[in-house]
N, C-alpha and C positions, 0 to 999 in steps of 0.2 A: 510545587515547582512547575513552571511552564514547560510544555513540550517544545522540543526544538525541531524546526522545519528548515531544511536546507533547500533553497531555491536555486536551481541551476538553469540558466538561460543566457544566451549571448545577446539578447535584446534588452538593453537597460530599461526601456519603458515597461516591458513585461515584468521584469524583476521588481520595479517600483510599484506597479499595480498589485502584484502578489503580496508584497510586503505590507501594503496598506490593508488588503483584504484579510491578511493573517496576523493582524496586530494583537490578537489574543494569545499568540504563540511567540516564542523567541525565534526570530528568523535569522538565518545565516545565508550568505549568497556566494555564488561562484558563476563564472561566465563560460565554463566548459567542464567536461568530464574530468579532466586532469586536476583542475582546481578543486572540484568536488571531492575527489579521492583524498586530497590533502586535508580539506576541511573535515571530512568524515573521520580521519585518523585523529585529529586534534579535538573535535567537538562532539563526536558520536551522536549525530542527530537521531531523532525518533522517526523521522520521515524525510525522504528526498523527493522533491517535486521538480521534475527535470524535463527540459526540452529534449527532443531526440536528435535533431540535426544541429550540430555546433562544430566550430573549428577545433583543431588539435585532438579532441577526443569526443566522440558522439555519446549521447546518453546510453545507448545500447552497449557500447564498448565499456563505459563506466560501470554499468550494471554487471556485465560479464566479469570485469576485474573485481568488483566487490564480492561477487559470489565465489570467485576463485580464491579469495582471501578468507572465505568463511563468514563474511559479514552478511547478516540476514536483515539488515535495515529495510523497512518498508519503502518501496519505490513506486511512485505514480508518475506516468509520463504525460506531458502536455505538448501537443504538436499539431501543426497544420498539415503534417504529412502522415496521416493515420492510415497508411496503406496496409494491406493484408500481410505482407511480408514482415513489416515492422511490428505489427500487432502480434503475430505468431511468435516472432523472436522474443519480444518483450515478455509474453506469457511463459514461454519456455524457460526464460532466465529467472522467472519468479516475480515479475512486476505485478502489482496489485490491480492497477487500473490504467486506463488510457483516456485522457480528456482531450477533445478536439479544440483547436483554436479556430475561430474566436470562441472563448468560453464564457459561460454565464457565472455571475457571482455565486448563485445557488449551487451550480455544478462543482465549483472549486471548494466551497465551504463544506458541502456534504461529503464530497470525496475525501477531503483531508480528515474530516471527523471520523468517517468510516475506516480509513486506512490506519489512523492512530488507534482506534478501538481494536482493530485486527492485530496490530503490532503488540498492543498491551496483552491481548489474549494469548498470542504466541509466546511472549516472554513468560507469562504465568504458567503455561503448559510446559515450557522448557525448565522452569524452576522446579516444578513437580517432578519431572523426569530426572533431573540431576540430583535432587534431594533423595530420591529413592532408586538411584541407578543400580545399586547392587541387589536390591530386593524386589525389583519390578518383574512381574511375570510377562511372558510373551503376549498374553491376552490383554493385560493392562497397557502394554506398549502399543498394541494395535488399536485399542480404544482411544488412547491419547492421540495417536496419529490420525485416526479417522475424525476425531473431534476437531483437530486443527483444519482438516479439509472441509468439514461441515461449516466451520466458522468462516473460512475463506469464501465458500460458496454463498453463504448467507450474506456476507458483506458485499460480494459482487452483485447479487440479485437486488439487495437493498439499494445499492448505488444506482443500478439500472432503473429501478422503479422510483428512485428519488424519495425514499422513505427511510426512517431510522430502523435499525435491525429489530428492536423490540416490537415495533408496529408490524414489521414483516412477519416475525414469528407468530404474533397474535393472529394475523390474517391467514397464515398457512394452517395454524391449528384450527381456526374456525372453519376453514374450508374442509379440512380433514374430518372434523367432527360432524359436519353437515352432509358429508358424502355418504349416501346410503350404500351399504354393501349388499350384494345379492345374497339371498338366503338359501 
């Protein structure tokens, strides 16, 4: 089954371009945060790719509302207004990434791929937790929590470097093994 990506932007030309770029996925669209919340309730997307600045409800307001509802869908912002305040707020609310407009095809495709991988890893970790909720030890709970954070950090670093996570892990392991420790 194809992954579902909800594209949220008030510029029809951006929506059209993103739909073409993401033709390997099932794409849904909304022109503002309010419409996106309605689409999310009905279609439960795997990823939301959203502009920040839109009429009626901004992308940040949408993300805040999703989180207040307990919705953990992966969210990536695309915006020409990548100022520090928006970035900080987006990260605090749990956004996975922030792509500047104008964006490159590679930036969009690799970011979407990494975000969907992260979302899948998160769902798997939550499934393990819920299936063992009664019998899980505090140590196992901490390990799963740390694993989720490590996965998020790896995805973020991989996106920043523009390489797939497995290649990044291989690169980090190689550097670690080649680093000489003082005797």
